[in-house]
C-alpha positions as CSV (number, residue, x, y, z in Angstrom):
1,M,83.6,123.5,85.3
2,I,85.2,121.0,83.2
3,I,85.7,122.0,79.5
4,K,86.4,119.6,76.5
5,S,87.4,120.7,73.1
6,T,85.0,119.8,70.2
7,K,88.0,119.1,68.2
8,N,90.6,116.5,69.5
9,T,94.1,118.4,69.6
10,S,97.1,118.1,71.7
11,A,97.6,121.6,73.2
12,L,95.0,123.5,74.9
13,N,95.5,127.3,74.1
14,S,92.3,128.7,75.3
15,K,91.4,132.4,75.2
16,I,88.7,134.0,77.1
17,I,86.6,136.1,74.9
18,D,83.4,137.7,76.3
19,S,83.6,135.2,79.2
20,K,83.4,132.2,76.9
21,L,86.2,129.8,76.4
22,N,87.3,129.2,72.9
23,K,90.1,127.0,71.2
24,N,91.3,128.1,67.8
25,G,87.9,130.1,67.3
26,R,85.8,127.2,68.4
27,P,83.8,127.4,71.6
28,L,84.6,124.7,74.3
29,E,81.6,122.8,75.4
30,D,80.7,122.5,79.0
31,V,80.5,118.7,80.1
32,N,79.6,117.1,83.3
33,F,82.5,114.8,83.2
34,T,85.4,113.7,81.0
35,K,87.7,110.7,80.9
36,F,91.2,111.7,81.2
37,L,94.2,108.9,81.7
38,G,91.4,106.3,82.4
39,A,89.8,108.2,85.3
40,F,86.4,109.9,85.0
41,I,86.7,113.4,86.4
42,D,83.3,115.3,86.9
43,K,82.8,118.9,87.2
44,N,82.1,118.8,91.1
45,L,85.2,116.5,91.7
46,N,83.0,114.1,93.7
47,W,84.1,111.1,91.6
48,N,80.5,109.9,91.0
49,Q,81.0,108.7,87.4
50,H,84.4,107.2,88.1
51,I,83.0,105.2,91.0
52,K,80.0,104.1,88.8
53,S,82.3,103.0,86.0
54,L,84.5,101.1,88.5
55,C,81.4,99.3,90.1
56,T,80.3,98.2,86.6
57,K,83.6,96.9,85.7
58,L,83.8,95.0,89.2
59,R,80.4,93.6,88.9
60,T,81.1,91.9,85.6
61,K,84.2,90.4,87.0
62,S,82.4,89.4,90.2
63,L,79.9,87.5,88.0
64,A,82.9,85.6,86.5
65,F,84.3,84.9,89.9
66,H,80.9,83.4,90.9
67,N,80.9,81.3,88.0
68,L,84.4,80.1,88.8
69,Q,83.7,79.5,92.5
70,N,83.2,75.8,92.3
71,R,85.6,75.2,89.5
72,A,88.8,76.7,90.6
73,N,90.9,76.4,93.7
74,K,91.5,79.3,96.1
75,S,95.0,80.1,95.1
76,L,94.1,80.4,91.4
77,M,91.1,82.7,92.4
78,E,93.4,84.8,94.5
79,L,95.7,85.0,91.5
80,L,92.8,86.0,89.3
81,Y,91.9,88.8,91.9
82,T,95.4,90.1,91.8
83,D,95.5,90.2,88.0
84,F,92.0,91.4,87.0
85,I,90.5,93.1,90.1
86,L,93.4,94.8,91.8
87,P,94.7,97.0,89.0
88,H,91.2,98.6,88.6
89,L,91.0,99.3,92.3
90,L,94.6,100.8,92.5
91,H,94.2,103.1,89.3
92,C,93.9,106.6,90.7
93,I,93.0,105.5,94.0
94,E,94.7,108.5,95.6
95,S,92.1,110.7,94.1
96,W,88.7,108.7,94.0
97,S,89.1,106.9,97.3
98,A,88.9,110.3,99.2
99,A,85.3,110.5,98.1
100,S,82.6,110.2,100.8
101,K,82.0,106.8,102.6
102,S,78.6,106.6,101.2
103,R,79.9,106.7,97.7
104,L,82.5,104.1,98.4
105,T,80.3,101.5,100.0
106,K,79.3,100.1,96.5
107,I,82.9,99.2,95.8
108,V,83.5,97.8,99.4
109,T,80.5,95.7,99.0
110,I,81.7,94.2,95.7
111,Q,85.1,93.7,97.0
112,K,83.4,91.7,100.0
113,R,81.5,89.5,97.4
114,L,84.6,88.9,95.6
115,I,86.3,87.7,98.8
116,R,83.3,85.5,99.5
117,N,83.4,84.0,96.0
118,I,87.3,83.4,96.3
119,H,86.6,81.3,99.5
120,G,83.3,79.7,98.4
121,L,81.4,81.3,101.3
122,D,77.7,82.2,101.7
123,R,76.8,85.7,101.0
124,L,76.1,86.5,104.6
125,T,79.5,85.3,106.0
126,H,81.7,87.9,107.6
127,S,84.5,88.7,105.3
128,A,87.2,90.3,107.4
129,P,88.9,87.1,108.5
130,Y,89.1,86.0,104.8
131,F,90.7,89.4,103.8
132,R,93.5,88.6,106.3
133,E,93.8,84.9,105.3
134,S,94.2,85.8,101.7
135,Q,96.4,88.8,102.5
136,I,94.2,91.0,100.4
137,L,93.8,94.6,101.4
138,T,90.5,96.4,101.6
139,I,89.8,99.7,99.7
140,N,90.6,101.8,102.8
141,Q,93.8,99.9,103.4
142,L,94.9,100.2,99.8
143,Y,94.3,103.8,99.9
144,D,96.3,104.2,103.1
145,L,99.1,102.2,101.8
146,R,99.3,104.1,98.6
147,L,99.4,107.4,100.5
148,L,102.1,105.9,102.8
149,L,104.3,105.0,99.7
150,I,103.9,108.4,98.2
151,S,104.9,110.1,101.4
152,H,107.8,107.7,101.9
153,Q,109.0,108.3,98.2
154,N,108.7,112.1,98.7
155,F,110.5,112.1,102.0
156,Y,113.4,110.2,100.7
157,K,113.5,111.9,97.3
158,N,114.1,115.2,99.2
159,T,116.8,113.7,101.5
160,K,119.0,112.0,98.9
161,T,122.3,113.4,97.9
162,N,123.8,113.3,94.4
163,K,127.2,112.0,95.5
164,P,128.4,108.7,94.4
165,H,128.3,105.8,96.6
166,A,131.2,104.0,98.1
167,H,130.3,100.3,97.3
168,A,131.5,98.4,94.3
169,T,129.2,98.3,91.3
170,R,129.3,96.4,88.0
171,Y,130.5,99.5,85.9
172,Q,132.7,101.0,88.5
173,T,135.6,101.1,85.9
174,L,133.7,103.5,83.8
175,A,134.9,107.0,84.2
176,L,132.3,109.5,85.1
177,D,134.2,112.4,83.8
178,N,136.1,112.3,80.5
179,T,139.8,113.3,81.3
180,N,141.3,112.2,78.0
């Protein structure tokens, strides 16, 4: 169950009274989904609403790419993809990309359409070689890369020591402890 306060406040100090959740004496409403930090979270955690929202954003941008297809060169289109499409795909990808394949097929289809628009291809052209040529990662590859980066950061965060290093730095003359 996802709960949302009827009044917008910063702290959630809910109390369970008669098996109903209240906040400051006001009952919390039961909602199907809520938007939190730019991601839609639904009560079943299947990411339906977030994927729908993402598809809507990508479709509108895909139409713009289609209109630019004959007016802009490939390098500009790739830059526009990096600036206007990729941030939407990467936002919270660790969570929503773990949804079922059937839910992700819409996003994959739109991403393939965008690649075809970048390269000025027919809608039935196979897109995999053009992903490689443009050095653009698919949704599954973006998900795998993000998880590998998180694993790498966590691994090395736990193995670092807090000892100062031996190589020279710009501010090496500053004393770390004040002995005056």
